[in-house]
Every structure is written in structure tokens, then in C-alpha cells.
N, C-alpha and C positions, 0 to 999 in steps of 0.2 A: 682589285677588281679583275686584273688579268688573269690570276690564277683561278678565280671563280668563274669566268667565262670559259677558261680552258677545262676545268673540272665538268662544267655543264655540257659543253661539247662533247667531252669523252663518254660521259655517261649516256648521251643520246646515241652515240656510236656504239655503245655497249648494249643498248637496248634495240638496235637495229633488228628488223625481222629475219626470218630464215627463208625468205622468198628470194627471187631474182637469180641471175645466172651464178653468182658465186656459191660454191658449195663447200668450201673448207677455209680455214684460217689456222695457220701454224701458232702453237703456244710455245713461249719460253719455258722449257722444263726447269730451267734453274730457279724460275719464280714460283711455278706451279708444278710440283714434281709428281703428284698424285693423279695418275691416269685411269680413265675408265671407259667403256662402251655401253651402248644399249642395244638390245636384240630382240626380235620377235620370231614367229615362225618364218617370216619372209626372208630371213637371213640362212634358213636351213640350218643343218648341224655345224657346230662350232667346236673345234679342238681347243678347249679351254687351257689344256696344259701347255700347248704352244702359244696360246695368246698370253698366259701368264709369264712365260719366258720372253715374251715381247714387250714386258713393261706394262702389261694391264693389271691394275691393282683392285679395280671394281667393275662391277656389271649391274645394269638395270634390266630386268627381263620382263616382257610383257606378260601379263597374266589375265587380264579381262579387258573387257569394252562394254559400256552400257550396263544393260541389266540381264543379257543372256549369253553374250559371246565370251568364251574362253579360249585362250591361246593353246593350241595344241601341243607346242613345244616347251610350255613353260616349265613343267617339272623336270623334263629332260635336261633343258638348258640349265636350270638352277642346280641340279644334283651333279652335273658335270663340272659347273663352275665351282661348286663348294669343293668338290674332289681335288681340284686343281689349286685350292688355296687362294681363290679370289673372293673378295668380299662381295656379298650378293644382296640384291633388292629386287622388289617387284613393283610393276607400275600397271595402272589402270587408265584406259582411255576414256575421258569424260565424255558422255553424250548429251548434248543440249537437248531439253525437253523431256528427259528421263528423270524420275524422282530420285533425288540424291540419296535417301535413306535406302532405296533398292539397289543403287549403285555400290554403296557401302557394303550392304551386306553380301552382295555378289562377289565383290573383291575379297572380303574378309573368309567367305567360304572357300575361295580359292587358295589363299595364303596361309590359313591358320594352322595347318599340319606342317608348315615348313618352317625351318630355322632361319631367319633373315638377319643380316647384318645392317643393312640400311633402312632408313625411314621409309614408309610407304609413299610411293609417288603416284600423284594425279596428272595426267597429261590434259592440259586445257588449251584448246586452239580451235580456230574457226574451220580448218581444213577438214572436210568431209562432214562437218556439222551444219544444222539447219540455220540458215541465215535468218529465218523469220523469228526465231526465238529471242525476245527482248533481252538486253545485257542484264537488267536487273533481276530477271527471272534465272539467268544463268548464274549470277552470283548468289541468289537465294539458295538455289539447289546444290550449288557448291558448298555454301557454308553448312547446309544440312549434312552433306557427306564428310565433310572435314570434322564436323562435331562427332558425328556418329562413329568415325574411326577413332577419334580422340577418347571417346566414352569407352572404347574397348582396348584403351591403352596403347593406341597406336601413334606414334610421331609421323608427321606428314610433311613432304615437301612438294610443292607444285611446280611442274614443268610448263613453261609457256614462253612465247616470244614477245616482241615489241608490242604488236596490237593486243594479243592476250593480256600481257601486264598492264597496258593503259586502260583496258575495258573492263577486265574483270578481277584483277588481283590489287593493283597499286591502293594502298591504305585500307583495303577489306579484309586482308588476311595476315596480320603481323605475327600470328601465332604458327604460321607455317613458313619453313624455309623456301627459298626460291632456287629453282633449277632453271637458268635462262640459256634459250637459244639465241645465240649471236655470231654471226659470220663476220665479225670485226672486232677491234681491239676492245678488251673489257677491263677497266681500270679497277685495282683493289677496292676502291671506294664504293663500286656499284654493289647493291644489296643482294648478291647472290652466293649461295653456298656451292652450286655446282653449275659449270658453264659448258654448254654443248656448242662446240666451235667447228664441227666438221660433219657433213652427211656423206662424206666420200674417203672415210678413213680407210687405210690398208693395215690390217692386223694380221699377223701370223696365225694361221689356224681359222680364219674366216675366208670363206670362198667368195663371198660377196663384199661389197663396200659396206661399211658400218658407221654409225653416229658415234664420234668420239668426244669424250668429256673430260673435265679436269675439275678437281676440288679446289676450293679457295683458301689454300693455305699449305703449310708444310706437312709433312708425314705426322709429326707430333700432333698438330692441329686436327688432322684426319681421325688420328686415333681418339682423341678427346670429343670430335663431334660424334664419332660412332657410339662413345660410351655415354652420351647425354640421356 
């Protein structure tokens, strides 16, 4: 019984949200050696050659948001990261109240001409979203978007935090991997593929603080995950 209570407590910690004063949690790189960042135009230009030399293995780059917005730095970030030998992926900021199929097509139009290594990521969180949209409607349109991407042969990972996981993701999207934001310890038993553990990471080549992520496994596990 004691170990079960400990596991429950640890999992709740892992699902702690990304709000509050804490902005960083250090990861034991002996346990989780695969390190990544995520960037958007807000980070400005990044020297990915220097970032790669600073142990960055992968990067998620913002491509789109909602049904109209496209990140102006997406193509530049992506091509620069690929040239540096970093595994690349694209993410879309999901807008509550916008049709899921239109968000999917907007995302696909932005990424279809690019050679990506990572599954497409959908960022699902309350921040900057309409609080009046019912949870069931958010889940419904997210389901539409995930299915539309899948029908176009795309794997999907969903990014969220504690509240987003509980309200929109838990038990509803077993077909998508989880990218979890948690600024507290995350045990291997937690159902995440990628863990975002810092909003204030310092990485060589980036002039601003960046979000830092880790993959849930060894380098061999990461290679197998990419090849799925």
C-alpha cells in the first residue's frame, strides 16, 4: 500500500501545472540523456550549431496557431536546426472555439513541404484561450483535429499541463503521445513521451531563455520512437 501511495503522490507531482513562481526544474541526465528545446518567433534567431554543441538533440518549432496565424520564424528555425543536425518537429497552438478540421489543414499546409523528424505536436492549454468554451467542445474539436492529421498519415503528440491533461486529454486521446509540462519531479511511470521541465533554460546559441524538454528514455529508445 505504501508504494502505491508514493506512486500516486509522485504522479500528481508530475502533473503539476506550469504556473506559479517556479520556472525551472533540473533533470538527471544520467536517467534522461535526450535533451530538447521548443522555440517560436519570440525567441528570435537561434544559432542551432551552437545549441547542438550544447547537447541539444531535438527542437519543436512553432508553425501555426488557430486557423490563420503562421509563425514568421518557422521555416528559418527549421532549416537552421536541420542544417545543424538537430532532430526537428513542428507544433500548433490549439485555439478553443475554432473548428478542428480547419486548424488541422492550416497546420498541414505549413508543414507539408518540410521534412520533419518528430510527430506533429498540438499545444492544448487554457492560457490565452477562451474560458467560455465548454470542455466537451474543446475535446470534440481536438478529436477532429487529431483525426484529420492522422488521416493524412501524421503521428501526433499533445502538449499540455496538469489542468489541460485532466480536463481535455486524460482517457480521451490514447492514440496520441503526451508532451507534459511539469516543473516538478516526473517519475518514469508517468504516461509522458516528452517532459517540459523549464521555461527559463539557458542554451548556447539562444539569446533569450528557452523552454527545455527531455525525452522519456535512452538514446536508443529515442531512435525507436522516431522510427515508429
